[in-house]
C-alpha positions as a printed Julia matrix, in Angstrom:
131×3 Matrix{Float64}:
  8.37   14.75    6.35
  4.74   14.76    7.45
  3.95   13.77   11.03
  0.71   11.91   11.71
 -0.42   12.19   15.35
 -1.62    8.8    16.56
 -2.81    6.88   19.59
  0.09    4.42   19.08
  2.52    7.04   20.39
  3.85    6.1    23.8
  2.7     2.47   23.65
  5.3    -0.05   24.79
  5.99   -3.51   23.37
  8.54   -6.28   23.44
 10.57   -5.56   20.27
 10.59   -9.18   19.11
  6.8    -9.51   19.47
  6.29   -6.14   17.78
  8.44   -7.25   14.86
  6.46  -10.52   14.6
  3.25   -8.48   14.42
  4.4    -5.87   11.89
  6.51   -7.88    9.42
  3.61  -10.01    8.08
  1.66   -6.84    7.18
  4.51   -5.26    5.21
  6.76   -3.46    7.7
 10.5    -3.93    7.95
 13.03   -2.55   10.4
 14.65    0.41    8.68
 18.41    0.37    8.17
 18.98    3.52   10.2
 18.83    2.12   13.74
 21.12    2.26   16.73
 21.28    0.39   20.04
 18.67    2.63   21.64
 16.36    3.65   18.79
 15.14    2.61   15.36
 12.09    2.53   13.13
  9.79    0.24   11.22
  9.2     1.29    7.61
  6.28    0.54    5.33
  7.1     1.24    1.68
  4.16    3.0     0.03
  5.67    3.64   -3.4
  9.06    3.42   -5.11
  8.9     5.49   -8.28
 12.0     7.71   -8.66
 12.99    7.05   -5.05
 10.56    5.87   -2.47
  7.88    7.06   -0.1
  7.18    5.32    3.16
  5.47    5.46    6.51
  8.03    5.36    9.32
  7.11    4.2    12.82
  9.95    5.24   15.14
 10.67    3.49   18.43
 13.15    3.84   21.26
 14.4     1.33   23.8
 13.03    1.81   27.31
 14.38   -1.42   28.76
 17.48   -3.03   27.27
 19.22   -2.55   23.94
 17.75   -3.29   20.53
 20.22   -6.08   19.83
 19.43   -7.89   23.12
 16.64  -10.31   24.02
 13.6    -9.0    25.87
 14.07   -5.39   24.81
 11.05   -3.2    25.47
 10.49   -0.31   23.08
  8.19    2.7    23.08
  6.59    3.86   19.84
  6.99    7.44   18.67
  4.88    9.55   16.31
  4.5     7.98   12.85
  5.5    10.11    9.87
  5.61   10.04    6.09
  9.0    10.41    4.47
 10.24   10.49    0.88
 13.7     9.84   -0.53
 14.31   10.85   -4.13
 17.14    9.13   -6.01
 19.03   10.26   -9.05
 18.42    8.35  -12.22
 21.45    6.63  -13.71
 24.85    5.83  -12.26
 26.25    7.36   -9.11
 29.46    9.22   -9.87
 30.61    9.18   -6.22
 32.65    6.01   -5.91
 33.95    5.04   -2.46
 37.58    5.4    -1.44
 40.03    2.57   -1.88
 38.35    1.16   -4.96
 35.18    0.15   -3.15
 31.95    0.25   -5.07
 28.45    0.98   -3.83
 25.78   -0.22   -6.24
 23.15    2.15   -4.86
 22.77    5.72   -6.05
 23.08    8.48   -3.51
 19.83   10.3    -2.77
 19.25   13.51   -4.65
 17.02   14.65   -1.8
 16.84   12.64    1.44
 13.9    14.79    2.6
 11.98   15.13   -0.64
  8.5    16.58   -0.55
  5.9    13.88   -0.03
  3.53   13.32   -2.99
 -0.03   14.42   -2.19
 -1.56   11.26   -3.68
  0.05    9.07   -0.99
 -0.8    11.14    2.1
 -4.21    9.45    2.5
 -2.53    6.06    2.12
 -0.23    6.96    5.0
 -3.14    8.07    7.18
 -4.96    4.81    6.4
 -1.87    2.82    7.4
 -1.72    4.68   10.72
 -5.41    3.9    11.35
 -4.59    0.24   10.67
 -1.8     0.4    13.28
 -4.17    2.02   15.77
 -6.74   -0.75   15.35
 -4.01   -3.4    15.54
 -2.76   -2.03   18.87
 -6.07   -0.92   20.39
 -6.54   -4.14   22.33
C-alpha cells in the first residue's frame, strides 16, 4: 500500500452526487464497504491480480445505504492484490463453489511502473474537486 497525500482529504460530498461524478471517469464503489465507510476504486492494471487507486470515504451524516448520506474523503492510496494462477483448491463448505481464486497476497507490493499513474489520477481528482 502506498499512500498519496492529497488536497481531497477531508472534503465532504453527498455520496450519490460523488458517485455520479466518479463513475463516468472509471471509478466504482469497492466491494469492501460497511454502513459507515467504504471506498471508490480505480483499476489501473489487472495482470496477475490487479492494481488500483483506492479513495476511501466515511459517513459523516447518515448511513451509506440511506438517501442524502454525506461522506468525507480520506487519503487516497495505491493497493495491489496478487491472485494465484489456476484453480482455487479451497472450496466452500456445504458444496458451495466460489469461481474466484483466493488472493495469494492481498497486500502485494505495488509495481513501480504504475506509481506515476496513481499520482496522476490523484491530481485529476484534485482538479475535479478544486471548485
